[in-house]
C-alpha positions in Angstrom: -97.9 -96.2 62.1 -95.7 -93.2 63.0 -97.1 -89.7 62.5 -95.5 -86.3 63.1 -97.2 -83.4 64.7 -96.1 -80.1 66.1 -93.9 -77.6 64.3 -90.5 -77.1 62.7 -88.6 -78.4 65.8 -86.5 -75.2 66.2 -87.5 -74.8 69.9 -89.6 -76.6 72.5 -92.8 -74.7 71.5 -92.4 -75.9 68.0 -91.1 -79.4 68.8 -91.7 -82.2 66.4 -94.0 -84.6 68.2 -93.5 -88.3 67.2 -96.7 -90.4 67.7 -97.2 -94.1 67.2 -93.7 -95.6 67.6 -93.8 -99.1 69.1 -90.6 -98.6 71.1 -87.7 -96.2 71.6 -85.7 -97.7 68.6 -88.5 -97.1 66.2 -89.0 -93.6 67.7 -85.4 -92.6 67.3 -85.3 -93.9 63.8 -88.4 -91.7 63.1 -86.3 -88.6 64.2 -83.7 -89.4 61.5 -86.3 -90.2 58.9 -87.9 -86.8 59.5 -84.6 -85.0 59.2 -83.7 -86.9 56.0 -87.1 -86.1 54.5 -86.6 -82.4 55.2 -82.9 -81.9 54.7 -81.5 -84.8 52.7 -79.3 -87.8 53.5 -77.4 -87.9 56.7 -73.6 -87.8 56.2 -74.1 -86.3 52.7 -76.2 -83.1 53.2 -75.8 -83.0 57.0 -74.1 -84.7 59.9 -75.1 -85.3 63.5 -73.0 -83.3 66.0 -74.8 -84.1 69.2 -77.9 -85.8 70.6 -79.1 -85.0 74.1 -82.1 -86.3 76.2 -83.9 -83.5 78.1 -86.8 -83.7 80.5 -88.7 -80.4 80.9 -92.0 -80.3 82.8 -92.6 -84.0 82.3 -92.2 -83.7 78.5 -89.4 -85.8 77.2 -87.3 -84.4 74.4 -84.5 -85.5 72.2 -82.4 -82.5 71.1 -80.4 -83.1 67.9 -77.7 -80.7 66.7 -76.8 -81.1 63.1 -74.3 -79.4 60.8 -75.0 -78.8 57.1 -72.5 -78.9 54.4 -72.3 -75.1 54.2 -71.2 -75.1 57.9 -74.6 -73.9 59.3 -75.6 -75.6 62.6 -79.2 -76.1 63.7 -80.8 -77.7 66.7 -84.0 -79.7 66.4 -86.3 -80.6 69.3 -88.3 -83.8 69.1 -91.0 -84.6 71.7 -90.5 -88.3 72.4 -92.9 -88.5 75.3 -95.2 -90.9 73.4 -92.6 -93.6 73.1 -90.2 -92.8 75.9 -89.3 -96.0 77.9 -91.4 -98.3 75.8 
């Protein structure tokens, strides 16, 4: 069962920590589920602009940049260390 810990995802200190994914596919799906639960349906309320893997101090992150319908762009940091390379 996937659980989310951490913060709002707006920087590394507040990264959304994904726990319990059985593999990378399930973990990445969990990122999009979190975004849709908070901000609505992808490609309706927001669209993905970029997704980037970042390794900082042995913590693995996925950084997702999304654009909302009003033109606002935000970045969300997901700590994927728990399921990285599973």
